[in-house]
DSSP file (Angstrom, degrees, kcal/mol; ACC not computed):
  #  RESIDUE AA STRUCTURE BP1 BP2  ACC     N-H-->O    O-->H-N    N-H-->O    O-->H-N    TCO  KAPPA ALPHA  PHI   PSI    X-CA   Y-CA   Z-CA
    1    1 A M     >        0   0    0      0, 0.0     4,-2.3     0, 0.0     5,-0.1   0.000 360.0 360.0 360.0 -40.5    0.0    0.0    0.0
    2    2 A M  H  >  +     0   0    0      1,-0.2     4,-1.6     2,-0.2     5,-0.1   0.860 360.0  53.2 -66.9 -34.4    2.8    2.4    0.9
    3    3 A K  H  > S+     0   0    0      2,-0.2     4,-2.7     1,-0.2     5,-0.3   0.913 110.8  46.7 -65.6 -41.1    4.5    1.8   -2.5
    4    4 A I  H  > S+     0   0    0      1,-0.2     4,-2.7     2,-0.2    -2,-0.2   0.892 108.7  55.9 -66.1 -38.8    1.3    2.6   -4.3
    5    5 A L  H  < S+     0   0    0     -4,-2.3    -1,-0.2     1,-0.2    -2,-0.2   0.859 115.5  38.7 -61.3 -34.4    0.8    5.7   -2.1
    6    6 A Q  H  < S+     0   0    0     -4,-1.6    -2,-0.2    -5,-0.1    -1,-0.2   0.874 137.1  10.4 -83.7 -39.0    4.2    6.9   -3.2
    7    7 A A  H  < S+     0   0    0     -4,-2.7    -3,-0.2    -5,-0.1    -2,-0.2   0.354  97.5 107.4-128.5   5.8    4.3    6.0   -6.9
    8    8 A G  S  < S-     0   0    0     -4,-2.7    -4,-0.0    -5,-0.3    -3,-0.0  -0.182  77.6 -78.8 -80.4 176.8    0.8    4.9   -7.9
    9    9 A S     >  -     0   0    0      1,-0.1     4,-2.7     4,-0.0     5,-0.2  -0.274  44.7-108.0 -67.1 162.0   -1.7    6.7  -10.1
   10   10 A E  H  > S+     0   0    0      1,-0.2     4,-2.3     2,-0.2     5,-0.2   0.884 121.8  52.6 -60.9 -38.1   -3.7    9.5   -8.5
   11   11 A D  H  > S+     0   0    0      2,-0.2     4,-2.0     1,-0.2    -1,-0.2   0.925 111.2  45.9 -62.9 -45.0   -6.8    7.3   -8.6
   12   12 A A  H  > S+     0   0    0      1,-0.2     4,-2.4     2,-0.2    -2,-0.2   0.896 111.0  53.3 -65.0 -40.1   -4.9    4.5   -6.8
   13   13 A Q  H  X S+     0   0    0     -4,-2.7     4,-2.4     1,-0.2    -2,-0.2   0.904 108.4  49.8 -62.1 -41.3   -3.4    6.9   -4.3
   14   14 A M  H  X S+     0   0    0     -4,-2.3     4,-2.4     2,-0.2    -1,-0.2   0.914 110.6  49.9 -64.2 -42.0   -6.9    8.2   -3.4
   15   15 A K  H  X S+     0   0    0     -4,-2.0     4,-2.2     2,-0.2    -2,-0.2   0.896 110.8  49.8 -63.4 -40.1   -8.2    4.7   -3.0
   16   16 A I  H  X S+     0   0    0     -4,-2.4     4,-2.9     2,-0.2     5,-0.2   0.921 110.4  50.2 -64.4 -44.5   -5.3    3.8   -0.7
   17   17 A L  H  X S+     0   0    0     -4,-2.4     4,-2.5     1,-0.2    -2,-0.2   0.915 111.5  48.1 -60.7 -43.5   -5.9    7.0    1.4
   18   18 A L  H  X S+     0   0    0     -4,-2.4     4,-2.1     2,-0.2    -1,-0.2   0.901 112.5  48.8 -64.3 -40.4   -9.6    6.1    1.8
   19   19 A A  H  X S+     0   0    0     -4,-2.2     4,-2.4     2,-0.2    -2,-0.2   0.928 112.3  48.0 -64.7 -44.7   -8.8    2.6    2.8
   20   20 A L  H  X S+     0   0    0     -4,-2.9     4,-2.9     1,-0.2     5,-0.2   0.896 109.4  54.1 -62.5 -39.8   -6.2    3.7    5.3
   21   21 A Q  H  X S+     0   0    0     -4,-2.5     4,-1.8    -5,-0.2    -1,-0.2   0.933 110.2  46.6 -58.4 -46.7   -8.7    6.2    6.7
   22   22 A N  H  X S+     0   0    0     -4,-2.1     4,-0.8     2,-0.2    -2,-0.2   0.899 113.3  48.5 -64.3 -41.6  -11.2    3.5    7.2
   23   23 A V  H >X S+     0   0    0     -4,-2.4     3,-1.1     1,-0.2     4,-0.9   0.937 110.3  50.8 -64.0 -47.1   -8.7    1.2    8.9
   24   24 A L  H >< S+     0   0    0     -4,-2.9     3,-0.5     1,-0.3    -1,-0.2   0.850 105.4  56.6 -61.9 -34.7   -7.4    3.9   11.2
   25   25 A R  H 3< S+     0   0    0     -4,-1.8    -1,-0.3     1,-0.2    -2,-0.2   0.745 106.8  50.8 -67.9 -22.4  -11.0    4.7   12.3
   26   26 A Q  H << S+     0   0    0     -3,-1.1    -1,-0.2    -4,-0.8    -2,-0.2   0.651  96.6  86.8 -89.0 -16.9  -11.4    1.0   13.4
   27   27 A L  S << S-     0   0    0     -4,-0.9     2,-0.1    -3,-0.5    -3,-0.0  -0.422  88.3 -98.9 -84.3 157.0   -8.3    0.8   15.5
   28   28 A K    >>  -     0   0    0      1,-0.1     4,-2.6    -2,-0.1     3,-0.6  -0.434  40.6-111.4 -65.6 150.7   -7.8    1.7   19.1
   29   29 A K  H 3> S+     0   0    0      1,-0.2     4,-2.3     2,-0.2    41,-0.2   0.835 115.3  57.8 -58.8 -35.4   -6.3    5.1   19.4
   30   30 A S  H 3> S+     0   0    0      2,-0.2     4,-1.1     1,-0.2    -1,-0.2   0.892 112.5  39.9 -64.8 -38.8   -3.0    3.7   20.8
   31   31 A K  H <> S+     0   0    0     -3,-0.6     4,-1.6     2,-0.2    -2,-0.2   0.902 115.7  50.7 -75.1 -41.8   -2.4    1.6   17.7
   32   32 A A  H  X S+     0   0    0     -4,-2.6     4,-2.6     1,-0.2    -2,-0.2   0.845 104.0  61.2 -63.5 -33.5   -3.7    4.2   15.3
   33   33 A S  H  X S+     0   0    0     -4,-2.3     4,-1.7    -5,-0.3    -1,-0.2   0.917 103.6  47.7 -60.9 -46.2   -1.4    6.8   16.9
   34   34 A F  H  X S+     0   0    0     -4,-1.1     4,-1.4     1,-0.2    -1,-0.2   0.918 114.5  46.2 -62.3 -44.9    1.8    4.8   15.9
   35   35 A I  H  X S+     0   0    0     -4,-1.6     4,-1.9     1,-0.2    -1,-0.2   0.881 106.8  59.7 -65.8 -38.9    0.6    4.4   12.4
   36   36 A A  H  X S+     0   0    0     -4,-2.6     4,-1.6     1,-0.2    -1,-0.2   0.907 103.8  50.0 -57.4 -44.1   -0.4    8.0   12.1
   37   37 A V  H  X S+     0   0    0     -4,-1.7     4,-0.6     1,-0.2    -1,-0.2   0.898 111.6  48.9 -62.6 -40.2    3.2    9.1   12.8
   38   38 A Q  H  < S+     0   0    0     -4,-1.4     4,-0.3     1,-0.2    -1,-0.2   0.818 112.1  49.5 -67.6 -30.9    4.5    6.8   10.2
   39   39 A L  H >X S+     0   0    0     -4,-1.9     4,-0.9     1,-0.2     3,-0.9   0.756  89.9  77.2 -83.9 -27.3    2.0    8.0    7.6
   40   40 A V  H >X S+     0   0    0     -4,-1.6     3,-1.2     1,-0.3     4,-1.1   0.899  92.6  51.8 -55.0 -47.6    2.4   11.8    7.9
   41   41 A G  H 3< S+     0   0    0     -4,-0.6    -1,-0.3     1,-0.3    -2,-0.1   0.795 106.2  56.0 -61.3 -28.4    5.7   11.9    5.9
   42   42 A R  H <4 S+     0   0    0     -3,-0.9     4,-0.3    -4,-0.3    -1,-0.3   0.693 102.8  56.5 -77.5 -18.8    4.1   10.0    3.1
   43   43 A L  H XX S+     0   0    0     -3,-1.2     3,-1.4    -4,-0.9     4,-0.7   0.823  86.9  77.1 -81.0 -31.8    1.3   12.5    2.7
   44   44 A L  G >< S+     0   0    0     -4,-1.1     3,-1.3     1,-0.3     4,-0.3   0.850  90.9  52.0 -53.6 -44.5    3.4   15.6    2.1
   45   45 A P  G >4 S+     0   0    0      0, 0.0     3,-1.2     0, 0.0    -1,-0.3   0.807 102.2  62.8 -63.0 -25.2    4.2   14.9   -1.5
   46   46 A L  G X4 S+     0   0    0     -3,-1.4     3,-1.6    -4,-0.3    -2,-0.2   0.698  84.8  74.7 -72.9 -18.0    0.5   14.4   -2.2
   47   47 A F  G << S+     0   0    0     -3,-1.3    -1,-0.2    -4,-0.7    -3,-0.1   0.744  97.1  49.8 -63.2 -22.3   -0.1   18.1   -1.3
   48   48 A D  G <  S+     0   0    0     -3,-1.2    -1,-0.3    -4,-0.3    -2,-0.2   0.235  82.4 135.1-101.9  12.5    1.4   19.0   -4.6
   49   49 A S    <   -     0   0    0     -3,-1.6     6,-0.1     2,-0.1    -3,-0.0  -0.226  61.4-131.5 -60.8 149.2   -0.7   16.6   -6.7
   50   50 A E  S    S+     0   0    0      4,-0.0     2,-0.6     5,-0.0    -1,-0.1   0.789  91.9  83.6 -67.1 -28.3   -2.2   17.9  -10.0
   51   51 A C     >  -     0   0    0      1,-0.2     4,-2.2     2,-0.0     3,-0.3  -0.685  68.4-158.3 -83.5 115.0   -5.4   16.4   -8.8
   52   52 A S  H  > S+     0   0    0     -2,-0.6     4,-2.7     1,-0.2     5,-0.2   0.842  92.3  57.1 -63.9 -33.0   -7.3   18.8   -6.5
   53   53 A E  H  > S+     0   0    0      2,-0.2     4,-2.6     1,-0.2    -1,-0.2   0.896 108.2  46.8 -65.1 -38.8   -9.3   15.9   -4.9
   54   54 A L  H  > S+     0   0    0     -3,-0.3     4,-2.5     2,-0.2     5,-0.2   0.896 111.4  51.8 -69.4 -40.1   -6.1   14.1   -4.0
   55   55 A R  H  X S+     0   0    0     -4,-2.2     4,-2.1     2,-0.2    -2,-0.2   0.956 114.0  43.7 -58.1 -49.6   -4.6   17.3   -2.5
   56   56 A E  H  X S+     0   0    0     -4,-2.7     4,-2.8     1,-0.2     5,-0.2   0.927 113.8  49.6 -63.6 -45.8   -7.7   17.9   -0.4
   57   57 A L  H  X S+     0   0    0     -4,-2.6     4,-2.2     1,-0.2    -1,-0.2   0.908 111.9  48.3 -61.5 -42.7   -8.0   14.3    0.7
   58   58 A S  H  X S+     0   0    0     -4,-2.5     4,-1.8     2,-0.2    -1,-0.2   0.883 113.6  47.2 -67.1 -37.2   -4.3   14.1    1.8
   59   59 A I  H  X S+     0   0    0     -4,-2.1     4,-1.8    -5,-0.2    -2,-0.2   0.909 112.6  48.8 -70.3 -41.7   -4.6   17.4    3.7
   60   60 A R  H  X S+     0   0    0     -4,-2.8     4,-1.9     1,-0.2    -2,-0.2   0.875 109.6  53.3 -64.0 -36.2   -7.8   16.3    5.4
   61   61 A M  H  X S+     0   0    0     -4,-2.2     4,-2.8    -5,-0.2    -1,-0.2   0.898 104.3  55.5 -65.9 -39.1   -6.2   13.0    6.3
   62   62 A L  H  X S+     0   0    0     -4,-1.8     4,-2.4     1,-0.2    -1,-0.2   0.931 105.8  52.2 -56.7 -45.3   -3.3   14.9    7.9
   63   63 A T  H  X S+     0   0    0     -4,-1.8     4,-1.2     1,-0.2    -1,-0.2   0.919 111.0  46.8 -57.5 -45.1   -5.8   16.7   10.1
   64   64 A E  H  X S+     0   0    0     -4,-1.9     4,-0.7     1,-0.2     3,-0.3   0.904 110.3  52.8 -63.7 -41.6   -7.3   13.4   11.2
   65   65 A L  H >X S+     0   0    0     -4,-2.8     3,-0.9     1,-0.2     4,-0.8   0.890 104.9  55.0 -62.7 -39.1   -3.8   11.9   11.8
   66   66 A L  H 3< S+     0   0    0     -4,-2.4     3,-0.4     1,-0.3    -1,-0.2   0.831 107.4  50.8 -63.2 -31.0   -2.9   14.8   14.0
   67   67 A Q  H 3< S+     0   0    0     -4,-1.2    -1,-0.3    -3,-0.3    -2,-0.2   0.610 103.9  59.4 -82.4 -12.0   -6.0   14.2   16.1
   68   68 A L  H << S+     0   0    0     -3,-0.9   -35,-0.2    -4,-0.7    -1,-0.2   0.665  79.0 109.6 -86.9 -18.2   -5.2   10.5   16.6
   69   69 A V     <  +     0   0    0     -4,-0.8     2,-0.3    -3,-0.4   -39,-0.1  -0.369  41.3 168.0 -72.4 133.4   -1.8   10.9   18.2
   70   70 A V    >   -     0   0    0    -41,-0.2     3,-1.4   -40,-0.1     4,-0.2  -0.937  41.8 -13.5-136.8 160.3   -1.5   10.1   21.9
   71   71 A G  T >  S-     0   0    0     -2,-0.3     3,-1.7     1,-0.3     4,-0.4  -0.109 123.5  -2.6  57.0-136.0    1.2    9.6   24.5
   72   72 A R  T >> S+     0   0    0      1,-0.3     4,-0.9     2,-0.2     3,-0.5   0.687 123.5  70.7 -68.7 -17.7    4.8    9.2   23.4
   73   73 A D  H <> S+     0   0    0     -3,-1.4     4,-2.6     1,-0.2    -1,-0.3   0.727  82.8  74.7 -69.1 -20.3    3.9    9.4   19.8
   74   74 A E  H <> S+     0   0    0     -3,-1.7     4,-2.3    -4,-0.2    -1,-0.2   0.901  93.2  50.5 -59.5 -42.4    3.1   13.1   20.2
   75   75 A K  H <> S+     0   0    0     -3,-0.5     4,-1.4    -4,-0.4    -1,-0.2   0.921 112.9  45.5 -64.4 -43.7    6.7   14.1   20.4
   76   76 A R  H  X S+     0   0    0     -4,-0.9     4,-1.7     1,-0.2    -1,-0.2   0.885 112.0  52.5 -66.0 -37.9    7.5   12.2   17.2
   77   77 A M  H  X S+     0   0    0     -4,-2.6     4,-2.9     1,-0.2    -2,-0.2   0.879 102.6  58.5 -66.8 -36.6    4.5   13.7   15.5
   78   78 A R  H  X S+     0   0    0     -4,-2.3     4,-1.4     1,-0.2    -1,-0.2   0.910 105.9  49.6 -58.5 -41.5    5.5   17.2   16.4
   79   79 A K  H  X S+     0   0    0     -4,-1.4     4,-0.6     1,-0.2    -1,-0.2   0.906 113.5  46.2 -63.2 -40.9    8.8   16.7   14.5
   80   80 A E  H >< S+     0   0    0     -4,-1.7     3,-0.9     1,-0.2     4,-0.5   0.896 108.0  55.5 -68.0 -40.5    6.9   15.4   11.5
   81   81 A V  H >X S+     0   0    0     -4,-2.9     3,-1.1     1,-0.3     4,-0.8   0.786  94.3  67.9 -69.1 -26.3    4.3   18.2   11.5
   82   82 A W  H >X S+     0   0    0     -4,-1.4     3,-0.7     1,-0.3     4,-0.5   0.878  96.8  55.5 -57.5 -36.7    6.9   20.9   11.4
   83   83 A R  H << S+     0   0    0     -3,-0.9    -1,-0.3    -4,-0.6    -2,-0.2   0.720 106.2  52.1 -69.5 -19.6    7.7   19.7    7.8
   84   84 A A  H <> S+     0   0    0     -3,-1.1     4,-2.3    -4,-0.5    -1,-0.2   0.628  86.7  83.8 -90.9 -14.6    4.1   20.2    6.8
   85   85 A L  H <X S+     0   0    0     -4,-0.8     4,-2.2    -3,-0.7    -1,-0.1   0.918  92.1  42.5 -61.1 -49.6    3.7   23.8    8.0
   86   86 A V  H  X S+     0   0    0     -4,-0.5     4,-2.4     2,-0.2     5,-0.2   0.933 114.3  50.2 -67.1 -45.6    5.1   25.6    5.0
   87   87 A P  H  > S+     0   0    0      0, 0.0     4,-2.0     0, 0.0    -1,-0.2   0.904 112.1  49.5 -58.3 -37.7    3.4   23.4    2.4
   88   88 A L  H  X S+     0   0    0     -4,-2.3     4,-1.0     2,-0.2    -2,-0.2   0.896 107.8  53.7 -66.5 -39.0    0.1   23.9    4.2
   89   89 A L  H >< S+     0   0    0     -4,-2.2     3,-0.7    -5,-0.2     4,-0.3   0.926 109.8  47.6 -60.4 -44.2    0.6   27.6    4.3
   90   90 A F  H >< S+     0   0    0     -4,-2.4     3,-1.6     1,-0.2    -1,-0.2   0.890 107.8  55.8 -63.5 -38.9    1.1   27.6    0.5
   91   91 A R  H >< S+     0   0    0     -4,-2.0     3,-1.8     1,-0.3    -1,-0.2   0.660  88.4  76.3 -70.8 -15.5   -2.0   25.5    0.0
   92   92 A M  T << S+     0   0    0     -4,-1.0    -1,-0.3    -3,-0.7    -2,-0.2   0.695  97.1  49.4 -66.2 -15.9   -4.1   28.1    1.9
   93   93 A S  T <  S+     0   0    0     -3,-1.6    -1,-0.3    -4,-0.3    -2,-0.2   0.162  83.3 140.5-104.7  16.1   -3.9   30.1   -1.4
   94   94 A D    <   -     0   0    0     -3,-1.8     6,-0.2     1,-0.1    -3,-0.1  -0.249  60.1-127.5 -59.3 146.1   -4.9   27.1   -3.5
   95   95 A Q  S    S+     0   0    0      4,-0.1    -1,-0.1     1,-0.1     3,-0.1   0.731  95.9  77.3 -68.4 -21.7   -7.2   28.0   -6.4
   96   96 A V  S >> S-     0   0    0      1,-0.2     4,-2.0     2,-0.0     3,-0.9  -0.820  76.9-149.8 -92.2 115.2   -9.6   25.3   -5.3
   97   97 A P  H 3> S+     0   0    0      0, 0.0     4,-2.5     0, 0.0     5,-0.2   0.822  93.9  55.7 -56.4 -35.5  -11.5   26.7   -2.2
   98   98 A S  H 3> S+     0   0    0      2,-0.2     4,-2.1     1,-0.2     5,-0.1   0.841 108.0  48.9 -69.5 -31.2  -12.0   23.3   -0.6
   99   99 A V  H <> S+     0   0    0     -3,-0.9     4,-2.2     2,-0.2    -1,-0.2   0.912 111.5  49.4 -70.6 -43.2   -8.2   22.7   -0.7
  100  100 A A  H  X S+     0   0    0     -4,-2.0     4,-2.0     1,-0.2    -2,-0.2   0.909 112.6  47.9 -61.3 -42.3   -7.6   26.1    0.9
  101  101 A K  H  X S+     0   0    0     -4,-2.5     4,-2.3     2,-0.2    -1,-0.2   0.914 110.4  51.0 -65.4 -43.2  -10.1   25.4    3.6
  102  102 A A  H  X S+     0   0    0     -4,-2.1     4,-2.3     1,-0.2    -1,-0.2   0.882 109.2  52.3 -61.0 -38.4   -8.7   22.0    4.3
  103  103 A S  H  X S+     0   0    0     -4,-2.2     4,-2.5   -12,-0.2    -1,-0.2   0.905 108.1  50.1 -65.0 -42.2   -5.2   23.5    4.6
  104  104 A R  H  X S+     0   0    0     -4,-2.0     4,-2.1     2,-0.2    -2,-0.2   0.922 111.8  48.3 -61.4 -44.4   -6.4   26.1    7.1
  105  105 A E  H  X S+     0   0    0     -4,-2.3     4,-2.1     1,-0.2    -2,-0.2   0.880 111.1  50.5 -64.6 -38.6   -8.1   23.3    9.2
  106  106 A A  H  X S+     0   0    0     -4,-2.3     4,-2.4     2,-0.2    -1,-0.2   0.896 109.1  51.3 -66.6 -39.7   -4.9   21.3    9.1
  107  107 A L  H  X S+     0   0    0     -4,-2.5     4,-2.6     2,-0.2    -2,-0.2   0.890 108.9  51.3 -64.1 -38.0   -2.8   24.2   10.2
  108  108 A L  H  X S+     0   0    0     -4,-2.1     4,-2.1     2,-0.2    -2,-0.2   0.919 110.5  48.4 -63.0 -42.8   -5.2   24.8   13.1
  109  109 A A  H  X S+     0   0    0     -4,-2.1     4,-2.3     2,-0.2    -2,-0.2   0.884 111.8  50.2 -64.3 -38.1   -4.8   21.1   14.1
  110  110 A A  H  X S+     0   0    0     -4,-2.4     4,-2.9     2,-0.2    -2,-0.2   0.910 108.2  52.1 -65.6 -42.3   -1.0   21.5   13.8
  111  111 A A  H  X>S+     0   0    0     -4,-2.6     5,-2.5     2,-0.2     4,-0.8   0.889 110.0  50.3 -60.9 -38.8   -1.1   24.6   16.0
  112  112 A E  H ><5S+     0   0    0     -4,-2.1     3,-0.7     3,-0.2    -2,-0.2   0.954 112.6  45.3 -61.9 -50.5   -3.1   22.6   18.6
  113  113 A L  H 3<5S+     0   0    0     -4,-2.3    -2,-0.2     1,-0.3    -1,-0.2   0.900 117.3  44.1 -61.5 -41.8   -0.6   19.7   18.6
  114  114 A L  H 3<5S-     0   0    0     -4,-2.9    -1,-0.3    -5,-0.2    -2,-0.2   0.568 104.9-130.3 -79.2  -8.5    2.3   22.0   18.7
  115  115 A K  T <<5 +     0   0    0     -4,-0.8     2,-0.9    -3,-0.7    -3,-0.2   0.922  50.5 159.8  55.8  46.0    0.6   24.1   21.4
  116  116 A W     >< +     0   0    0     -5,-2.5     4,-2.0     1,-0.2    -1,-0.2  -0.813  18.9 179.7-105.2  92.1    1.5   27.2   19.3
  117  117 A K  H  > S+     0   0    0     -2,-0.9     4,-2.8     1,-0.2     5,-0.2   0.852  77.0  55.8 -65.3 -38.3   -0.9   29.9   20.4
  118  118 A T  H  > S+     0   0    0      2,-0.2     4,-2.5     1,-0.2    -1,-0.2   0.936 109.5  46.0 -62.7 -46.1    0.4   32.6   18.1
  119  119 A L  H  > S+     0   0    0      1,-0.2     4,-2.2     2,-0.2    -1,-0.2   0.926 113.8  48.9 -62.5 -44.4   -0.2   30.5   15.0
  120  120 A K  H  X S+     0   0    0     -4,-2.0     4,-2.6     1,-0.2    -2,-0.2   0.914 111.2  50.3 -60.8 -43.4   -3.6   29.5   16.2
  121  121 A H  H  X S+     0   0    0     -4,-2.8     4,-2.1     1,-0.2    -2,-0.2   0.923 110.3  48.9 -61.7 -46.3   -4.5   33.1   16.9
  122  122 A L  H  <>S+     0   0    0     -4,-2.5     5,-2.7     1,-0.2     4,-0.3   0.885 113.0  47.9 -63.5 -38.7   -3.4   34.3   13.5
  123  123 A L  H ><5S+     0   0    0     -4,-2.2     3,-0.8     3,-0.2    -1,-0.2   0.915 111.6  49.2 -67.8 -42.6   -5.4   31.5   11.8
  124  124 A Q  H 3<5S+     0   0    0     -4,-2.6    -2,-0.2     1,-0.3    -1,-0.2   0.851 115.1  44.1 -66.4 -33.0   -8.5   32.2   13.8
  125  125 A R  T 3<5S-     0   0    0     -4,-2.1    -1,-0.3    -5,-0.2    -2,-0.2   0.454 109.3-126.8 -88.5  -1.7   -8.3   36.0   13.0
  126  126 A E  T < 5 +     0   0    0     -3,-0.8     2,-1.2    -4,-0.3     3,-0.2   0.882  53.5 155.3  55.9  42.7   -7.5   35.1    9.4
  127  127 A R    >>< +     0   0    0     -5,-2.7     3,-1.5     1,-0.2     4,-0.7  -0.546   7.1 161.7 -95.6  66.6   -4.4   37.3    9.5
  128  128 A L  H >>  +     0   0    0     -2,-1.2     3,-0.9     1,-0.3     4,-0.8   0.808  63.1  65.0 -61.9 -34.5   -2.8   35.3    6.6
  129  129 A W  H 34 S+     0   0    0      1,-0.3     4,-0.5    -3,-0.2    -1,-0.3   0.749 105.0  47.0 -63.5 -22.2   -0.2   37.9    5.7
  130  130 A E  H <> S+     0   0    0     -3,-1.5     4,-2.2     2,-0.1    -1,-0.3   0.620  93.0  78.8 -93.0 -14.7    1.4   37.4    9.1
  131  131 A L  H <X S+     0   0    0     -3,-0.9     4,-2.5    -4,-0.7     5,-0.2   0.927  91.9  50.4 -60.8 -47.0    1.4   33.6    9.0
  132  132 A G  H  X S+     0   0    0     -4,-0.8     4,-2.4     1,-0.2    -1,-0.2   0.926 111.9  47.1 -57.6 -46.7    4.5   33.4    6.7
  133  133 A A  H  > S+     0   0    0     -4,-0.5     4,-2.5     1,-0.2    -1,-0.2   0.881 110.8  53.3 -63.2 -37.5    6.5   35.8    8.9
  134  134 A C  H  X S+     0   0    0     -4,-2.2     4,-1.6     1,-0.2    -2,-0.2   0.919 110.6  46.4 -63.3 -44.2    5.4   33.8   12.0
  135  135 A L  H  X S+     0   0    0     -4,-2.5     4,-2.0     2,-0.2    -2,-0.2   0.892 112.6  49.9 -67.0 -39.8    6.6   30.5   10.5
  136  136 A V  H  < S+     0   0    0     -4,-2.4    -2,-0.2    -5,-0.2    -1,-0.2   0.919 110.1  50.4 -66.1 -43.2    9.9   32.0    9.4
  137  137 A R  H  < S+     0   0    0     -4,-2.5    -1,-0.2     1,-0.2    -2,-0.2   0.868 116.1  41.8 -61.3 -36.7   10.6   33.5   12.8
  138  138 A T  H  <        0   0    0     -4,-1.6    -1,-0.2     1,-0.2    -2,-0.2   0.770 360.0 360.0 -86.8 -27.4   10.0   30.2   14.5
  139  139 A S     <        0   0    0     -4,-2.0    -1,-0.2    -5,-0.2    -2,-0.2   0.494 360.0 360.0 -84.3 360.0   11.7   27.8   12.2
């Protein structure tokens, strides 16, 4: 499944994401948490897909994965989510409104996980012009 997620067709990638989503929803949170951390890095390349549906699905899945993390997996997930912040910021300007909305929601979930009040505040106030500067200052 992971090979298809990385190199398969967009249609196959979407089917794999939907299957993984369904599997993760059936697992106990402790098991899903470990898998979530492993999966985040594989989602990032999908944010740049030509297919807007795949972009949106992968970003929405990231949001779900961030909410699944518990215990010691949180620290590992924080490291992974840092890599997603800039791509998500760029996707907030996506021409497809649903992708832009999904990106905003994912950034909010990331701010929650990172306990980053400034980022959360800027997103809630829709002060998008300050988000980039905030990310640059902190990284």
